N, C-alpha and C positions, 0 to 999 in steps of 0.2 A: 803226246797222245796221238794215236793213229786216227785221223778223221773218219776213216771208214768203220771204226769200232764204236759201238754205242757206249755212252758214259754210264757209270755205276747208277746214277740217278734214274736214267732211262730204264736200265735193267730192273731196278727195284719197282718202278712204276708199272712196268709190264708184268712183273710177278704179282703185284697187288691186283691188277686188273684180271689176271687169270684166276686168282683166288676168289675174287668177287663173282666172276662168271660161274665158277664152280659152286660157290655158295648159293647163288640164285638158282642154278639148275637143281641143286640138292633140295632146296625148299620147294621148288616146283614139283619135283618127283615125290617128295613126302606128301604134299597136298593131293596129288593124283593117285597115290597108292602104288607108284611104280617101284619104290625102293623096297628091297627085301630086308635090309638090315643096316644098322649104324654101328660103328665100332667106336667106343669111348675109351681113351687110355687114362689110366690112373697111376698112382704111385706103385701099385703092386702089378697087376696084370691088366691087359686089355679086356673089356667086357663088351659083348655083342648084344645089342637090343634090336630084335627083328621087328619089322614094321609091316608085316602082312596084315591086310585089312585096315591099314592106317587111314586110307582114304575115307572109309565109312566112319571110323571113330572120330577123326578130326573134323569131318563134315558136321557131325552131331554137335561137337563142341563149338565150332565156329558159329553155328546157328544160334548159340546161346550167348551172343556177345553182350547182352545186358546183364549177364551173370558171370561169375568167375568160372573158368573151365580148366580142369587139370587132367593130366594122365599121371598116375602114380604106379610105382612098382609095389610089390607086396611089403617091402621094407619102408614104405612111405616116401621114397625119393621122388621128387617132382621131375618127370621126363618132359612134360609140356605144360605150359601155362599161357593163358591168353592175357591180353593187355588189361582186361577188366579186373582179373584177379590181382595183377600187379598193382593196379590203382587202389584196390581194396586194402591191400597190406602196406601200401605206401612205400614200395620198393621199386627200383628199376627192374625191368623184366629180366635182364641178364643176372640180377642178384636173386632171382626167384628160382629159375630153372637150375636143377642140379642139387638144390638143398633139400633137406628133409621137411616134410609138411609138419612134423612134430614141433619144429621151431616156433610155429605160430600158435601152439596150444599150451595151456596150463597143464601141469602134471595130472590133475584130476580128470581132464578131458581126453588124455591120450588113450586110456583103457577103453572108453566108449567107442573111440574111433577104431581102435584095433579090433574090438568085437564086431563093429559094423563091417569092416573090410573082410573079416573072417567069415561072417555069416551072410554076406550079401548074395542073394540069389540072382537068377537071370532077370527077374523083374525089378531088381534094385532095392535099396534100403535107404532110410533117411534118419538123421539125428540132428538135434540142435546143439550147437557148440558155441564157444566164445573164442574168437581169434584175438590173440594178444599182439599188438603192433609194437614196432620199435620205439615209438614215441611215448609208450606207456598207456595208450588208449586201448579200449576194448571194442570189439565189433561182434554183435550177435549174428550168427549165420545159421542157415539150414544146409546141411551137407547131404547131398544125394549121391549115392554110389551105385555104379553099374559095372559089373565085370566085363572086360573086353575079351575078344577072342584070343585064346592062347596061340602064341606064334610058334614058328618052327624051331626056335631055340628053347622052347618049353618054359619061357619066362611069362608069368602071368601079370597082366597089367589091369588097372581099373580106371574107369572114367569117373571123374568127380565134378559135380556141378555145385558151386558155392553161391548161395543166395543171401544177399544182404537183408537181414531181418530188422534193421533199424526202424524203417518206416512202419513195418508191420507191428513191431513192439510199441511204437508210439501210438499207433491207432488202437492197439489192444488196451493200452493204459487209458486212452481217452474214452473208449467204450466202457472200460471197467469203472472209471470215474462217473460216467453217465449212469451206469447201472446202479452204482452205490447211491448216487443222489436219488435215483428213481425209487430204490428200496427205502431210503430215508423218508421220501415223500409218502410212500405207501404206508409206512409205519405211523407217520403222523396222522394220516387220514384214518387208519384203523383205530388209533387211539381216540380220535374225535368221534367216530361212529360208535365205538364201544361206550364212550361216555354218554352219548345221546341215548343209546339203547338202555343203559342202566339207569340214568337219571330221569328219563322221560317215559319211554315206552314201558319199561318194567313197572314203574310207579303207577302209570295209567292203568295197566292191566290189574295191578293189585287193588286199585281203587274200584275198578269195575267188579272185581270179585266181592269186595266188601258191600257194594251197593246191591249186588245180586243176593247176597246173604240177607241183607236187610229186607229186600223185596220178598224173599221166601218166608221170612218170619211174619210178614204182614198178610200172607195168604191164609185163607180159611183152612182149618185142619181137614176139612172134607175134600178140599181141592187137591187130591193126591197126585193126579196126573200133571198138574201145573208145577207142583212142588218137585216132582221127579225130573221134569224138564229143566227147572231152575238148577237142580242139583247137577245134572249133566253139563249145563252151561258153566257152572262153577268149576267143574273138573277140566273142561276144555280150556277155560281161561287160565287155570292153574298150570296146565300143560304148556300153554302158549307162553306164560311168564317164565317157566323153567327153560323152555327152548330159547327164548330171547336172552336169558341169563347165560346159557351155554354158549350161544353165538357171541355174546359180548365178551365172555371170558376167553374164547379162542381168538378173538380179534386183538385183545390186549389183556393178558392175564395179570390181574393185580397181585395174585399169589407169587408171581415171579419177582415182582419188586420187593415184596415183604418177606417171603420165606426162602426164595432162591430157586435154583434150577432143579435140584433133586425133588423138591416138593411138587413142582408143577409137572415134572415128568411122571411122577407117581400118579398124580391126579388124572392126567390125560390118558395114561395107559389103562387105568381102571375104567374110565369112561368109554374108551375105545373097545375094550374087551366086552363090556356090558352091552354096547350098541351093536357090535358085529358078531360076537360069539367066537372071535379069534383069540386064542389064549396068548397072553403076554407074560414073559418072564423078565423082570427088571432087576438087574444086578448092578450094584455100584458101591462106591465108598464115599464117606464124608470128606470133602475137600478141606484142607487145612485153612483155607480162606476162600471167599467167594470170588468167582470170576468177575471181570468188568461187566457192566450191564449190557453192553452191546454184544459181548461174547455169549452171555447167557441167553440173550434173545436169539442169536444166530443158531445156537444148538436147539433151542425150542422150536424154531421155524423149520429146521432140518428134520427134526422128529415128526412134526406135523405133516410135512410133505411126504416123508417116507411112509408113515402110517396111511396117509391118503392113497398112495400108490398101492400099498398092500391091500387095502380095502377094495380098490377098484379093479386091480389087474392081477394080483399075485395068485389068487385062489389058495392062499396059505391057511394052515390050521394053527400055526404057532409062530410067534415072533420072539426072539431073544434080544434084549437090549443090555449093553454094558456101558457104564460111565465110570471111567477111572482116571486117576492121575498117573501118568507114566513119565518119569523123569521130568523134563522141563515142559511137558505137554499135558493137556487134558484131552482124552480121547473118548469118543462115543462110537459104538458100533451097533448097527441095527440089522439083524439077520432073520430072514424068513425062510420057511420051508416050502415056498410056492413053486410055480412052474418055471420061474426064471426066464432068461432070454439070452441071446447070443449077441454081445456088443460088437463082435467083429463081422457080423453078417452084413453083406453088401446092402446098402440102403438103410441100414439101421442107424438112426440118428437120435442123440439124446433129446428128450423132450424139454419143454420149458421148465418143468418141475425140477429135473435133474440139473439143468443149467442154473436155476435159481439157487439150489442148494450149494452148488460150487461157488457161486458168486458170494453168497452169504459167508461161507467159510473163508474165502479169500479176503473179504472185507475186514475181517478181524485178524488177519495175518496167519490164517490157517490153511488147510487143504482138505479136499474130499475126494475119495476114490470109490469106485463101484466094482464089485466082483459078482459075476453071474454067469450061469450056463444053463441051457435048457434042461429042465427036470431036476435041478439042484438048487433052486432058490436064488436069492439075491442078498448080498451083504454090502452095506454102506458103511464106510469108515470115515469119520470126521475127526479132525484134531486141530487144536489151536494152542499157541504158547501159553504157559501157565505163569501169570504175573503175580508174584507174591507181594 
């Protein structure tokens, strides 16, 4: 070997150092936005990915280091991923970049992602999905999508932020459990108060009515003025007893326990129409068997709250209620012809009543949705699984 010539090992080391320097310079240029394009070679043809405006895009992603950050092509190929996303999916970073994001999704979640990418506007869009990891585990995430600037090669890319929803889901479950225990406590207290009203207050009022009747009979026939006042007193006491009975029944309707949901809905609709003058149409079918007691109570409370909202806010003239068995579910809809509202209006937040209705539906394995628009009334749809 000529001592003046470098050995093959030295040549290889020099080559590696040169490549490392080139890679470092490329990464620096990508981060600063100096690079115009990257060329990736594949089995077929080379493909050019331009990186104009890359500095701004990557800066936004880097600033979200506590969340997964991706850049995708329109065919869902991952051009860029940060270390946080690689940690989420439990893969080395080099095994994430270049693969399709669809690899991490179940078949049923691929279409929602496709629709999200297709419809994402300049303000971005969001959807909740489940990532399926290589070890068989699942990770609930919130996907936020924002289109990036179209580059000079006319290739459209999108920026994606992936937020781990595990802790959020856990907190939601804890809050839901607390909410359900609160509802159970409220129902127990309602039942106690209803019993006290029925067994004590109503009986006391009835006793006073009887005593006033006895008193009236002892008055002189000539004392017409006093007898008239006693008569008015009996009427007022009778009205008070009826009102206490009504309140007691609303707190815990015994009819619900004995006759079932259809009977108590019919009774409440008749009472609401007489009290408010708002016409109610109740349509339903006889279920082949009764729902569980907690499901019947949930539907009853949902109807109560919906009618309360109609009476206080809707300015409606008519309410149409349907209760039907549809496949494996029992569904109830409550639709009014009132003024409605815009649920998408900035600052419009669901009130406690609507939140309570949703929680009651969820507590029995069901769901509740609301449809409304200004001038077109409001429709509430509740459903729960039908257990035979």
